C-alpha positions in Angstrom: -61.9 -51.4 45.8 -60.7 -52.2 42.5 -62.1 -48.8 41.3 -59.9 -47.0 43.8 -56.9 -49.0 42.7 -57.5 -48.0 39.1 -57.9 -44.4 40.0 -54.7 -44.3 42.1 -52.9 -46.2 39.4 -54.1 -43.7 36.7 -53.1 -40.9 39.0 -49.7 -42.4 39.5 -49.3 -42.7 35.8 -50.3 -39.1 35.3 -48.0 -38.0 38.1 -45.1 -39.9 36.7 -45.9 -38.6 33.2 -46.0 -35.0 34.5 -42.8 -35.7 36.5 -41.1 -36.9 33.4 -42.2 -33.8 31.5 -41.0 -31.6 34.2 -37.7 -33.4 34.4 -37.3 -33.1 30.6 -38.1 -29.4 30.8 -35.6 -29.0 33.6 -33.0 -30.9 31.6 -33.5 -28.6 28.6 -33.4 -25.5 30.7 -30.1 -26.6 32.3 -28.6 -27.3 28.9 -29.6 -23.8 27.7 -28.1 -22.3 30.9 -24.9 -24.3 30.3 -24.7 -23.1 26.7 -25.4 -19.5 27.8 -22.6 -19.8 30.4 -20.2 -21.1 27.8 -21.1 -18.3 25.5 -20.6 -15.8 28.3 -17.2 -17.3 29.0 -16.2 -17.0 25.4 -17.3 -13.3 25.3 -15.4 -12.6 28.5 -12.2 -14.1 27.0 -12.7 -12.1 23.8 -13.4 -9.0 25.9 -10.1 -9.5 27.8 -8.2 -10.0 24.6 -9.7 -6.8 23.1 -8.9 -4.8 26.3 -5.3 -6.0 26.1 -5.2 -4.9 22.5 -6.6 -1.5 23.3 -4.1 -1.0 26.1 -1.2 -2.0 23.7 -2.6 0.2 21.0 -2.9 3.2 23.4 0.7 2.6 24.6 1.9 2.4 21.0 0.0 5.6 20.1 1.5 7.4 23.1 5.0 6.2 22.0 4.5 7.3 18.4 3.1 10.6 19.6 6.3 11.2 21.6 8.4 10.3 18.6 6.4 12.7 16.4 6.7 15.5 18.9 10.5 14.9 19.1 10.8 14.8 15.3 8.7 17.9 14.9 10.9 19.8 17.4 14.0 18.5 15.7 12.7 19.5 12.3 11.8 23.0 13.6 15.3 23.3 15.1 16.9 22.3 11.8 14.7 24.7 9.9 15.7 27.5 12.2 19.3 26.6 11.7 18.9 26.5 8.0 17.1 29.9 8.0 19.9 31.4 10.0 22.5 30.0 7.7 20.6 31.2 4.7 20.2 34.7 6.3 24.0 34.7 7.0 24.8 33.9 3.4 22.3 36.4 2.1 23.8 39.1 4.3 26.8 39.3 2.0 26.0 41.3 -1.1 27.9 43.1 -3.8 27.3 46.8 -4.2 28.5 48.8 -7.2 30.6 51.8 -6.1 32.3 54.4 -8.2 35.9 55.2 -8.0 36.5 58.2 -5.8 38.6 60.0 -8.5 36.2 59.6 -11.4 33.4 61.9 -12.3 30.0 60.2 -11.9 28.6 62.1 -14.8 31.2 60.8 -17.3 30.2 57.8 -19.5 33.7 56.4 -19.1 33.4 56.1 -15.3 33.3 52.4 -14.6 31.8 51.2 -11.3 33.8 48.7 -9.3 32.1 46.0 -7.4 32.8 46.0 -3.7 31.7 43.2 -1.4 29.9 44.5 1.6 29.1 42.2 4.5 26.7 43.0 7.3 28.2 43.0 10.8 28.3 39.6 12.3 25.9 38.9 15.1 25.8 36.3 17.8 22.9 34.6 15.8 25.2 34.2 12.8 27.9 32.7 14.8 25.5 30.3 16.5 24.1 29.3 13.1 27.6 28.6 11.8 28.4 26.5 14.9 25.1 24.6 14.6 25.6 24.1 10.9 29.1 22.6 11.6 27.4 20.3 14.2 24.9 19.2 11.7 27.6 18.5 9.1 29.4 16.4 11.7 26.3 14.5 12.6 25.3 13.8 9.0 28.9 12.6 8.3 28.7 10.3 11.3 25.2 8.9 10.4 25.7 8.9 6.7 23.6 11.0 4.3 19.9 10.6 5.1 19.0 10.9 1.4 21.3 8.2 0.2 19.7 4.7 0.4 21.9 1.9 1.6 21.7 -1.7 2.6 20.0 -0.8 5.9 16.9 0.4 4.1 14.0 -2.0 3.7 12.5 -2.8 0.4 9.4 -0.9 1.3 11.5 2.2 2.1 13.4 1.8 -1.1 10.2 1.6 -3.2 8.8 4.7 -1.4 12.0 6.6 -2.2 11.8 5.4 -5.8 8.2 6.7 -6.0 9.2 10.0 -4.5 11.9 10.4 -7.2 9.3 9.6 -9.9 10.8 6.2 -10.9 8.3 3.8 -12.3 8.3 0.0 -12.6 10.0 -0.6 -9.3 7.3 -2.7 -7.6 8.7 -6.0 -8.7 12.4 -5.2 -8.3 14.7 -6.8 -5.7 16.5 -4.8 -3.0 19.7 -4.9 -5.0 18.0 -3.6 -8.2 16.3 -0.9 -6.2 19.6 0.2 -4.7 21.2 0.3 -8.1 18.3 2.3 -9.6 18.4 4.8 -6.7 22.1 5.2 -6.9 21.9 6.7 -10.4 
């Protein structure tokens, strides 16, 4: 019987040894699963943040698109008004005319300048009315070309660049306003 005891004891040792190995392998696999779950959670959170950012960006893009459309329409409207105003001022011209009593073949006949205006149309009247509205609006809002304290330093530097001024990158807001006032 002692041989049987030895074999069962050896078998028990082998069984416990293989059980320990299985338990160790299971423990490693569970740790890997836990790490993978943690990593998946981090990616889910990151994905949620990115989706929120995308939504915010799309909303901002839509908002800016509306502002751009509005500004484009307003610029087109102002350009039309300016063109109508320019056409109205170009409609008045001076035409040389000869005096009715003078002979056109004589060298001494001096032409006199007579101002001739084209007949006024409803478009000209509308252009004059809208030009007056624009003048009132710009008087209320202040001149859009004149920088003031409400402008940011970035805007002031951009205006200085557009006017061809150099050396403005390290100037203060007050110095930029002074330089642009000239």
